[in-house]
C-alpha positions as a Markdown table, in Angstrom:
| # | Residue | x | y | z |
|---|---|---|---|---|
| 1 | Met | -1.0 | 114.5 | 284.7 |
| 2 | Asn | 0.0 | 114.2 | 281.0 |
| 3 | Tyr | -1.1 | 110.9 | 279.4 |
| 4 | Ile | 0.6 | 109.6 | 276.3 |
| 5 | Leu | -0.6 | 106.5 | 274.4 |
| 6 | Phe | 2.2 | 104.6 | 272.6 |
| 7 | Asp | 2.0 | 102.0 | 269.9 |
| 8 | Gly | 4.0 | 99.3 | 271.6 |
| 9 | Thr | 5.3 | 96.0 | 270.1 |
| 10 | Ser | 1.9 | 95.1 | 268.5 |
| 11 | Arg | 2.0 | 97.9 | 265.9 |
| 12 | Asn | 3.5 | 96.0 | 263.0 |
| 13 | Asn | 1.2 | 93.0 | 263.6 |
| 14 | Leu | -1.8 | 95.4 | 263.3 |
| 15 | Leu | -0.9 | 96.6 | 259.8 |
| 16 | Pro | -2.5 | 97.6 | 257.4 |
| 17 | Phe | -4.7 | 99.4 | 259.9 |
| 18 | Thr | -1.8 | 101.1 | 261.6 |
| 19 | Tyr | -0.4 | 102.4 | 258.4 |
| 20 | Thr | -2.8 | 105.3 | 258.7 |
| 21 | Arg | -3.5 | 105.5 | 262.5 |
| 22 | Pro | -1.8 | 104.8 | 265.8 |
| 23 | Val | -2.8 | 101.7 | 267.7 |
| 24 | Ala | -4.8 | 103.9 | 270.0 |
| 25 | Asp | -7.3 | 104.8 | 267.3 |
| 26 | Ile | -8.3 | 101.3 | 266.4 |
| 27 | Arg | -12.0 | 100.7 | 267.1 |
| 28 | Ile | -13.0 | 97.6 | 269.1 |
| 29 | Gly | -16.2 | 97.2 | 271.0 |
| 30 | Ile | -18.1 | 100.5 | 270.6 |
| 31 | Leu | -15.3 | 103.0 | 271.2 |
| 32 | Thr | -11.8 | 103.3 | 269.9 |
| 33 | Ile | -9.0 | 102.4 | 272.4 |
| 34 | Arg | -8.2 | 106.1 | 272.8 |
| 35 | Glu | -11.8 | 106.9 | 273.6 |
| 36 | Lys | -12.0 | 104.2 | 276.2 |
| 37 | Trp | -8.8 | 105.4 | 278.0 |
| 38 | Glu | -9.9 | 109.1 | 277.9 |
| 39 | Lys | -13.4 | 108.3 | 279.2 |
| 40 | Leu | -12.0 | 106.3 | 282.2 |
| 41 | Leu | -9.1 | 108.7 | 282.8 |
| 42 | Asp | -11.4 | 111.7 | 282.4 |
| 43 | Ala | -8.5 | 113.3 | 280.6 |
| 44 | Lys | -7.2 | 113.9 | 277.0 |
| 45 | Thr | -4.3 | 111.9 | 275.6 |
| 46 | Ser | -1.6 | 112.5 | 273.1 |
| 47 | Thr | 0.3 | 110.0 | 271.0 |
| 48 | Leu | 3.7 | 108.4 | 270.6 |
| 49 | Thr | 3.7 | 106.8 | 267.2 |
| 50 | Lys | 5.6 | 106.7 | 263.9 |
| 51 | Thr | 7.1 | 110.1 | 262.8 |
| 52 | Tyr | 5.0 | 110.4 | 259.6 |
| 53 | Leu | 1.8 | 110.1 | 261.7 |
| 54 | Gln | 2.8 | 112.6 | 264.3 |
| 55 | Glu | 1.5 | 115.6 | 262.3 |
| 56 | Lys | -2.0 | 114.3 | 262.5 |
| 57 | Phe | -1.6 | 112.6 | 265.9 |
| 58 | Pro | 0.8 | 114.9 | 267.8 |
| 59 | Leu | 2.9 | 114.0 | 270.9 |
| 60 | Ile | 2.7 | 116.4 | 273.9 |
| 61 | Asn | 5.6 | 116.0 | 276.3 |
| 62 | Lys | 5.6 | 117.6 | 279.7 |
| 63 | Ala | 7.8 | 117.3 | 282.8 |
| 64 | Asp | 5.5 | 114.6 | 284.2 |
| 65 | Asp | 4.3 | 112.0 | 281.8 |
| 66 | Ile | 2.4 | 108.7 | 282.1 |
| 67 | Leu | 2.9 | 106.6 | 279.0 |
| 68 | Ile | 0.3 | 103.9 | 278.3 |
| 69 | Asn | 0.6 | 100.9 | 275.9 |
| 70 | Ala | -2.3 | 101.5 | 273.6 |
| 71 | Ser | -2.6 | 97.8 | 272.7 |
| 72 | Tyr | -4.2 | 97.2 | 276.2 |
| 73 | Leu | -7.9 | 98.0 | 276.8 |
| 74 | Pro | -8.4 | 99.8 | 280.1 |
| 75 | Thr | -10.4 | 98.6 | 283.1 |
| 76 | Glu | -11.5 | 100.6 | 286.1 |
| 77 | Thr | -9.0 | 98.8 | 288.3 |
| 78 | Leu | -6.1 | 99.3 | 285.9 |
| 79 | Val | -6.9 | 103.0 | 285.4 |
| 80 | Glu | -7.0 | 103.6 | 289.1 |
| 81 | Ile | -3.4 | 102.2 | 289.4 |
| 82 | Val | -2.2 | 104.2 | 286.4 |
| 83 | Lys | -3.5 | 107.4 | 287.8 |
| 84 | Asn | -1.6 | 106.9 | 291.0 |
| 85 | Leu | 1.7 | 105.9 | 289.6 |
| 86 | Lys | 4.8 | 107.6 | 291.1 |
| 87 | Asp | 7.8 | 108.6 | 289.1 |
| 88 | Asn | 9.7 | 105.6 | 287.7 |
| 89 | Gln | 6.9 | 103.2 | 288.6 |
| 90 | Ala | 5.6 | 100.9 | 285.9 |
| 91 | Val | 2.6 | 98.6 | 285.6 |
| 92 | Tyr | 3.5 | 95.2 | 284.0 |
| 93 | Tyr | 1.2 | 92.5 | 282.7 |
| 94 | Gln | 2.7 | 89.2 | 281.8 |
| 95 | Asp | 6.2 | 90.8 | 281.6 |
| 96 | Glu | 5.2 | 93.7 | 279.3 |
| 97 | Val | 4.9 | 97.3 | 280.2 |
| 98 | Val | 1.3 | 98.5 | 280.3 |
| 99 | Ala | 2.1 | 102.0 | 281.7 |
| 100 | Val | 5.0 | 103.9 | 283.1 |
| 101 | His | 5.4 | 107.2 | 284.9 |
| 102 | Thr | 8.5 | 109.1 | 283.9 |
| 103 | Ser | 10.0 | 112.6 | 284.0 |
| 104 | Asp | 12.3 | 111.9 | 281.1 |
| 105 | Arg | 11.4 | 113.3 | 277.7 |
| 106 | Gln | 10.1 | 110.4 | 275.6 |
| 107 | Glu | 10.7 | 109.7 | 271.9 |
| 108 | Glu | 10.3 | 106.0 | 272.6 |
| 109 | Ile | 9.9 | 103.6 | 275.5 |
| 110 | Lys | 13.4 | 102.9 | 276.8 |
| 111 | Gln | 14.4 | 99.6 | 278.2 |
| 112 | Gln | 15.4 | 100.5 | 281.7 |
| 113 | His | 14.7 | 99.5 | 285.3 |
| 114 | Tyr | 11.4 | 100.6 | 286.7 |
| 115 | Asp | 9.8 | 100.0 | 290.1 |
| 116 | Lys | 7.5 | 97.2 | 289.0 |
| 117 | Ile | 3.8 | 96.8 | 289.8 |
| 118 | Glu | 2.4 | 93.5 | 288.6 |
| 119 | Phe | -1.2 | 93.6 | 287.4 |
| 120 | Thr | -2.9 | 90.3 | 288.0 |
| 121 | Glu | -6.4 | 90.7 | 286.7 |
| 122 | Glu | -7.3 | 89.7 | 283.2 |
| 123 | Leu | -6.7 | 92.4 | 280.5 |
| 124 | Ile | -7.7 | 92.4 | 276.8 |
| 125 | Gln | -4.7 | 93.1 | 274.5 |
| 126 | Ile | -5.0 | 93.7 | 270.8 |
| 127 | Lys | -1.9 | 91.9 | 269.4 |
| 128 | Asn | -3.0 | 91.0 | 265.9 |
| 129 | Thr | -5.5 | 92.2 | 263.3 |
| 130 | Trp | -7.8 | 89.2 | 263.9 |
| 131 | Asp | -8.1 | 90.1 | 267.6 |
| 132 | Ile | -10.2 | 93.1 | 266.6 |
| 133 | Phe | -13.1 | 90.9 | 265.6 |
| 134 | Ser | -12.4 | 87.8 | 267.8 |
| 135 | Leu | -12.3 | 89.9 | 271.0 |
| 136 | Asn | -15.0 | 92.3 | 269.9 |
| 137 | Glu | -17.7 | 90.5 | 272.0 |
| 138 | Lys | -15.8 | 91.2 | 275.3 |
| 139 | Ala | -14.9 | 94.7 | 274.4 |
| 140 | Leu | -18.5 | 95.5 | 273.2 |
| 141 | Lys | -20.0 | 94.3 | 276.4 |
| 142 | Ala | -17.5 | 96.3 | 278.5 |
| 143 | Asp | -18.2 | 99.5 | 276.5 |
| 144 | Tyr | -21.9 | 99.0 | 276.7 |
| 145 | Glu | -21.7 | 99.0 | 280.5 |
| 146 | Leu | -19.4 | 102.0 | 280.4 |
| 147 | Leu | -21.6 | 104.1 | 278.1 |
| 148 | Thr | -25.0 | 103.2 | 279.6 |
| 149 | Lys | -24.2 | 103.1 | 283.4 |
| 150 | Gly | -26.7 | 105.3 | 285.2 |
| 151 | Arg | -28.5 | 106.3 | 282.1 |
| 152 | Lys | -32.0 | 105.5 | 280.7 |
| 153 | Ser | -32.5 | 104.3 | 277.2 |
| 154 | Gly | -34.8 | 106.1 | 274.8 |
| 155 | Ala | -38.2 | 104.5 | 274.3 |
| 156 | Ile | -38.5 | 101.4 | 272.0 |
| 157 | Pro | -40.7 | 102.7 | 269.1 |
| 158 | Val | -44.0 | 101.1 | 268.2 |
| 159 | Gly | -43.6 | 98.4 | 265.7 |
| 160 | Val | -40.1 | 97.4 | 266.8 |
| 161 | Gln | -39.9 | 93.8 | 268.1 |
| 162 | Val | -37.4 | 93.3 | 270.9 |
| 163 | Thr | -36.2 | 90.3 | 272.8 |
| 164 | Asn | -34.6 | 91.1 | 276.2 |
| 165 | Pro | -35.3 | 94.9 | 276.1 |
| 166 | Asp | -33.3 | 95.5 | 279.3 |
| 167 | Asn | -30.2 | 94.8 | 277.2 |
| 168 | Val | -31.0 | 97.4 | 274.5 |
| 169 | Phe | -30.0 | 101.0 | 274.7 |
| 170 | Ile | -31.3 | 103.6 | 272.1 |
| 171 | Glu | -29.9 | 107.1 | 272.2 |
| 172 | Glu | -32.7 | 109.7 | 272.0 |
| 173 | Ser | -31.8 | 111.0 | 268.6 |
| 174 | Ala | -31.7 | 107.5 | 267.0 |
| 175 | Glu | -34.4 | 106.4 | 264.5 |
| 176 | Val | -35.4 | 102.7 | 264.7 |
| 177 | Asn | -38.2 | 101.5 | 262.4 |
| 178 | Phe | -40.2 | 98.2 | 262.2 |
| 179 | Cys | -37.2 | 95.9 | 262.8 |
| 180 | Tyr | -36.3 | 93.0 | 265.1 |
| 181 | Leu | -33.7 | 93.4 | 267.9 |
| 182 | Asn | -32.7 | 90.2 | 269.8 |
| 183 | Ala | -30.5 | 91.1 | 272.8 |
| 184 | Thr | -30.6 | 87.6 | 274.3 |
| 185 | Glu | -27.0 | 86.7 | 273.8 |
| 186 | Gly | -25.5 | 90.2 | 274.1 |
| 187 | Pro | -26.4 | 93.9 | 274.3 |
| 188 | Ile | -27.5 | 96.2 | 271.5 |
| 189 | Tyr | -26.4 | 99.8 | 271.4 |
| 190 | Ile | -27.9 | 102.3 | 268.9 |
| 191 | Gly | -26.0 | 105.6 | 268.8 |
| 192 | Lys | -26.9 | 109.2 | 268.3 |
| 193 | Asn | -28.5 | 110.0 | 264.9 |
| 194 | Ala | -28.2 | 106.4 | 263.8 |
| 195 | Lys | -30.9 | 104.8 | 261.8 |
| 196 | Ile | -32.2 | 101.2 | 261.5 |
| 197 | Leu | -34.6 | 100.9 | 258.5 |
| 198 | Glu | -37.6 | 98.6 | 258.1 |
| 199 | Gly | -37.3 | 94.8 | 258.1 |
| 200 | Ser | -33.8 | 94.6 | 259.6 |
| 201 | Met | -33.0 | 91.6 | 261.9 |
| 202 | Ile | -30.3 | 92.2 | 264.4 |
| 203 | Arg | -28.8 | 89.9 | 267.1 |
| 204 | Gly | -26.5 | 91.2 | 269.8 |
| 205 | Ser | -23.9 | 91.9 | 270.7 |
| 206 | Phe | -24.2 | 94.8 | 268.3 |
| 207 | Ala | -23.2 | 98.5 | 268.2 |
| 208 | Leu | -24.4 | 101.0 | 265.7 |
| 209 | Cys | -22.4 | 104.2 | 266.2 |
| 210 | Glu | -23.3 | 107.8 | 265.6 |
| 211 | Gly | -24.8 | 108.7 | 262.3 |
| 212 | Ser | -24.6 | 105.2 | 260.8 |
| 213 | Val | -27.4 | 103.5 | 258.8 |
| 214 | Val | -28.6 | 99.9 | 258.6 |
| 215 | Lys | -30.5 | 99.5 | 255.4 |
| 216 | Met | -33.8 | 97.7 | 254.9 |
| 217 | Gly | -33.8 | 93.9 | 255.4 |
| 218 | Ala | -30.3 | 93.7 | 256.7 |
| 219 | Lys | -29.4 | 90.5 | 258.6 |
| 220 | Ile | -26.8 | 91.2 | 261.3 |
| 221 | Tyr | -25.3 | 88.7 | 263.8 |
| 222 | Gly | -23.0 | 89.5 | 266.8 |
| 223 | Ala | -20.5 | 90.4 | 267.7 |
| 224 | Thr | -20.6 | 93.3 | 265.2 |
| 225 | Thr | -19.6 | 97.0 | 265.5 |
| 226 | Ile | -20.6 | 99.6 | 262.9 |
| 227 | Gly | -18.5 | 102.6 | 263.5 |
| 228 | Pro | -19.6 | 106.2 | 263.0 |
| 229 | Arg | -21.1 | 107.3 | 259.6 |
| 230 | Cys | -21.2 | 104.0 | 257.9 |
| 231 | Thr | -24.0 | 102.5 | 255.7 |
| 232 | Ile | -24.6 | 98.8 | 256.0 |
| 233 | Gly | -26.8 | 96.2 | 254.2 |
| 234 | Gly | -26.9 | 92.5 | 253.4 |
| 235 | Glu | -25.7 | 89.8 | 255.8 |
| 236 | Ile | -23.0 | 90.5 | 258.4 |
| 237 | Lys | -21.6 | 88.4 | 261.2 |
| 238 | Asn | -18.8 | 89.3 | 263.7 |
| 239 | Val | -17.5 | 92.3 | 261.8 |
| 240 | Val | -15.9 | 95.6 | 262.9 |
| 241 | Phe | -16.3 | 98.7 | 260.7 |
| 242 | Phe | -14.0 | 101.5 | 261.9 |
| 243 | Lys | -15.7 | 104.6 | 260.5 |
| 244 | Asn | -17.0 | 106.3 | 257.3 |
| 245 | Ser | -17.2 | 103.0 | 255.3 |
| 246 | Asn | -20.0 | 101.4 | 253.3 |
| 247 | Lys | -21.3 | 98.0 | 252.6 |
| 248 | Gly | -24.7 | 99.2 | 251.4 |
| 249 | His | -26.0 | 96.2 | 249.4 |
| 250 | Glu | -26.6 | 92.4 | 249.5 |
| 251 | Gly | -23.7 | 90.0 | 250.0 |
| 252 | Tyr | -22.1 | 88.2 | 253.0 |
| 253 | Leu | -19.3 | 89.6 | 255.2 |
| 254 | Gly | -18.1 | 87.6 | 258.2 |
| 255 | Asn | -15.3 | 87.6 | 260.8 |
| 256 | Ser | -13.8 | 90.7 | 259.2 |
| 257 | Val | -12.4 | 94.1 | 259.9 |
| 258 | Ile | -13.0 | 97.1 | 257.6 |
| 259 | Gly | -11.0 | 100.3 | 258.0 |
| 260 | Glu | -12.0 | 103.9 | 257.1 |
| 261 | Trp | -13.2 | 105.3 | 253.7 |
| 262 | Cys | -13.8 | 101.8 | 252.3 |
| 263 | Asn | -16.6 | 100.7 | 250.0 |
| 264 | Leu | -17.7 | 97.2 | 249.2 |
| 265 | Gly | -19.6 | 97.0 | 245.9 |
| 266 | Ala | -23.1 | 95.3 | 245.5 |
| 267 | Asp | -23.1 | 91.6 | 246.1 |
| 268 | Thr | -19.5 | 91.5 | 247.4 |
| 269 | Asn | -19.0 | 88.2 | 249.4 |
| 270 | Asn | -16.3 | 86.8 | 251.5 |
| 271 | Ser | -15.5 | 83.3 | 252.7 |
| 272 | Asn | -14.7 | 83.0 | 256.4 |
| 273 | Leu | -14.2 | 79.2 | 256.5 |
| 274 | Lys | -11.9 | 77.0 | 254.4 |
| 275 | Asn | -13.5 | 74.1 | 252.5 |
| 276 | Asn | -11.5 | 71.7 | 254.6 |
| 277 | Tyr | -12.3 | 73.4 | 257.8 |
| 278 | Ala | -8.5 | 74.0 | 258.5 |
| 279 | Glu | -7.0 | 76.7 | 260.5 |
| 280 | Val | -6.8 | 80.0 | 258.6 |
| 281 | Arg | -3.5 | 81.6 | 257.8 |
| 282 | Leu | -3.2 | 85.3 | 257.3 |
| 283 | Trp | -0.6 | 87.6 | 255.7 |
| 284 | Ser | 1.8 | 89.2 | 258.2 |
| 285 | Tyr | 3.6 | 92.4 | 257.3 |
| 286 | Glu | 6.0 | 91.6 | 260.2 |
| 287 | Thr | 7.2 | 88.2 | 258.9 |
| 288 | Lys | 6.4 | 89.0 | 255.2 |
| 289 | Gly | 4.6 | 85.7 | 254.9 |
| 290 | Phe | 1.5 | 83.9 | 256.0 |
| 291 | Val | 1.1 | 83.1 | 259.7 |
| 292 | Lys | -1.3 | 80.9 | 261.7 |
| 293 | Thr | -4.2 | 82.7 | 263.3 |
| 294 | Gly | -5.4 | 79.8 | 265.5 |
| 295 | Leu | -8.9 | 80.5 | 264.1 |
| 296 | Gln | -11.2 | 78.3 | 262.0 |
| 297 | Phe | -13.2 | 81.4 | 261.0 |
| 298 | Cys | -11.4 | 84.4 | 259.6 |
| 299 | Gly | -12.5 | 86.6 | 256.7 |
| 300 | Leu | -11.3 | 89.9 | 255.3 |
| 301 | Met | -8.9 | 92.6 | 256.6 |
| 302 | Met | -9.3 | 95.8 | 254.6 |
| 303 | Gly | -7.1 | 98.9 | 255.1 |
| 304 | Asp | -8.3 | 102.5 | 254.7 |
| 305 | His | -9.4 | 103.9 | 251.4 |
| 306 | Ser | -9.7 | 100.5 | 249.7 |
| 307 | Lys | -12.6 | 99.7 | 247.4 |
| 308 | Cys | -14.0 | 96.7 | 245.6 |
| 309 | Gly | -16.4 | 96.5 | 242.6 |
| 310 | Ile | -19.7 | 94.7 | 242.3 |
| 311 | Asn | -19.7 | 90.9 | 242.7 |
| 312 | Thr | -16.3 | 90.8 | 244.2 |
| 313 | Met | -15.4 | 87.5 | 245.9 |
| 314 | Phe | -12.8 | 87.4 | 248.7 |
| 315 | Asn | -11.3 | 84.1 | 249.8 |
| 316 | Thr | -10.9 | 83.0 | 253.4 |
| 317 | Gly | -8.2 | 85.0 | 255.2 |
| 318 | Thr | -7.7 | 87.9 | 252.7 |
| 319 | Val | -5.6 | 90.9 | 253.6 |
| 320 | Val | -6.1 | 94.1 | 251.6 |
| 321 | Gly | -3.8 | 97.0 | 252.1 |
| 322 | Val | -4.4 | 100.8 | 251.9 |
| 323 | Ser | -6.0 | 102.4 | 248.8 |
| 324 | Ala | -6.4 | 99.2 | 246.8 |
| 325 | Asn | -9.0 | 99.0 | 244.0 |
| 326 | Ile | -10.3 | 95.5 | 243.3 |
| 327 | Phe | -12.7 | 94.4 | 240.6 |
| 328 | Gly | -13.4 | 91.7 | 238.1 |
| 329 | Asp | -14.6 | 88.1 | 238.3 |
| 330 | Gly | -12.9 | 85.2 | 240.1 |
| 331 | Phe | -11.1 | 85.2 | 243.5 |
| 332 | Pro | -8.2 | 87.7 | 243.7 |
| 333 | Arg | -5.1 | 86.6 | 245.7 |
| 334 | Asn | -5.5 | 86.6 | 249.5 |
| 335 | Phe | -2.8 | 89.2 | 250.0 |
| 336 | Ile | -3.5 | 92.4 | 248.0 |
| 337 | Pro | -0.8 | 95.0 | 248.6 |
| 338 | Ser | -1.5 | 98.7 | 249.2 |
| 339 | Tyr | -2.1 | 100.8 | 246.0 |
| 340 | Ser | -3.0 | 97.7 | 243.9 |
| 341 | Trp | -5.4 | 98.1 | 240.9 |
| 342 | Gly | -7.0 | 95.0 | 239.5 |
| 343 | Gly | -8.3 | 91.6 | 240.5 |
| 344 | Ala | -8.0 | 87.8 | 239.8 |
| 345 | Ser | -6.4 | 88.4 | 236.4 |
| 346 | Gly | -3.6 | 90.5 | 237.9 |
| 347 | Phe | -2.7 | 93.8 | 239.5 |
| 348 | Ser | -1.0 | 97.0 | 238.5 |
| 349 | Thr | -0.1 | 100.0 | 240.6 |
| 350 | Tyr | -2.9 | 102.4 | 241.6 |
| 351 | Gln | -1.2 | 105.7 | 240.9 |
| 352 | Met | -1.2 | 108.4 | 243.6 |
| 353 | Arg | -2.8 | 111.0 | 241.3 |
| 354 | Lys | -5.9 | 108.8 | 241.0 |
| 355 | Val | -5.9 | 107.9 | 244.7 |
| 356 | Lys | -6.0 | 111.5 | 245.7 |
| 357 | Glu | -8.8 | 112.3 | 243.3 |
| 358 | Val | -11.0 | 109.6 | 244.7 |
| 359 | Ala | -10.1 | 110.5 | 248.3 |
| 360 | Gln | -11.1 | 114.1 | 247.7 |
| 361 | Val | -14.5 | 113.1 | 246.3 |
| 362 | Val | -15.2 | 110.5 | 248.9 |
| 363 | Met | -14.3 | 112.7 | 251.9 |
| 364 | Ser | -16.2 | 115.7 | 250.5 |
| 365 | Arg | -19.4 | 113.6 | 250.5 |
| 366 | Arg | -19.0 | 113.5 | 254.3 |
| 367 | Asn | -18.3 | 117.3 | 254.4 |
| 368 | Leu | -14.7 | 116.6 | 255.3 |
| 369 | Glu | -11.5 | 117.8 | 253.6 |
| 370 | Phe | -8.8 | 115.7 | 252.1 |
| 371 | Asp | -6.1 | 118.1 | 253.3 |
| 372 | Ala | -2.4 | 118.3 | 253.0 |
| 373 | Val | -1.8 | 116.2 | 256.2 |
| 374 | Glu | -3.9 | 113.3 | 254.9 |
| 375 | Glu | -2.2 | 113.6 | 251.5 |
| 376 | Arg | 1.3 | 113.4 | 253.1 |
| 377 | Ile | 0.3 | 110.3 | 255.1 |
| 378 | Leu | -1.0 | 108.5 | 252.0 |
| 379 | Glu | 2.1 | 109.5 | 250.0 |
| 380 | His | 4.4 | 108.1 | 252.7 |
| 381 | Val | 2.4 | 104.8 | 252.9 |
| 382 | Phe | 2.7 | 104.6 | 249.1 |
| 383 | Glu | 6.5 | 104.7 | 249.5 |
| 384 | Ile | 6.9 | 102.3 | 252.4 |
| 385 | Thr | 4.6 | 99.7 | 250.9 |
| 386 | Glu | 6.3 | 99.7 | 247.4 |
| 387 | Glu | 8.2 | 96.4 | 248.1 |
| 388 | Phe | 5.0 | 94.5 | 248.6 |
| 389 | Arg | 3.7 | 95.3 | 245.2 |
| 390 | His | 6.5 | 93.1 | 243.8 |
| 391 | Tyr | 5.4 | 90.0 | 245.7 |
């Protein structure tokens, strides 16, 4: 069977993260949504997404396709139903298509009559950016069970203090030194070739993915996910880092989502609670205004390739687009458009020539190439986000 993950109606509400990736490649829990589906399906997937992303995330159409709404996180029960769908059958959850089996060539999900199967068990759906951190606890626990089922953890090293060791899994190649792991309230997963340095204090639920580093003396609260090849320090609470991003120094970050190729300068801090304890409103690319989140705690949403200088202060509910460069004293505005250069005193346009130069250097440090495909994506995002730089 040919499985295709499509963006669905949540895509625009998940900007700026979906400017540079399909919905399927958002990380929540330990794995990305795509990795969850592929592991449970025991099959590879392709992607139905925006045209400018298809070169990097191609679509494979065959005569027999099952299209899956990538905003939904899979469960074993759901996957079993999806695998056994007949032609023109569709799984629905609360009146929305979760998956459909079709022999028609698909460029988009067409509104038509399908033989309907209602799914009644609870599903996690990522509808908005803030769902990524607010639902991370549930997703992390589910991924922990999926990844560790039937496996034995590596030994807990001498000098590492652990509370509830049965809820801690350390991959054999991980390095864990003289730190404290408290898995009382949720599991702790330490991935392959990951490192936790001396003096760190970590409370679950927590995931440190492959090749990432927690620096000395870090203080981390759940539910936090550090994606692959990140470097983390300071104080963190309920944050999801996608991949290849750094917060290597002191400073507080809470209730936030950080994309890929981001860097937070030393002593960067964010507010995640308004002084009057009111509900946080967050910039919406869909409505082109601020919308209610229903949350009292909500921090920073930072798109791919964005950076901030030392001592940067982010206000409660700040959205930073793709390839922004933020620096200077004072609080910058709480919506910073893509390709913005500046801070509290004002912004100018961060020119593509400079963006590419930085991307080449940053990616080469991870032995990766900033190739023509990546370049074309950033150029397209520069064009389609131009209107927001005039707000």
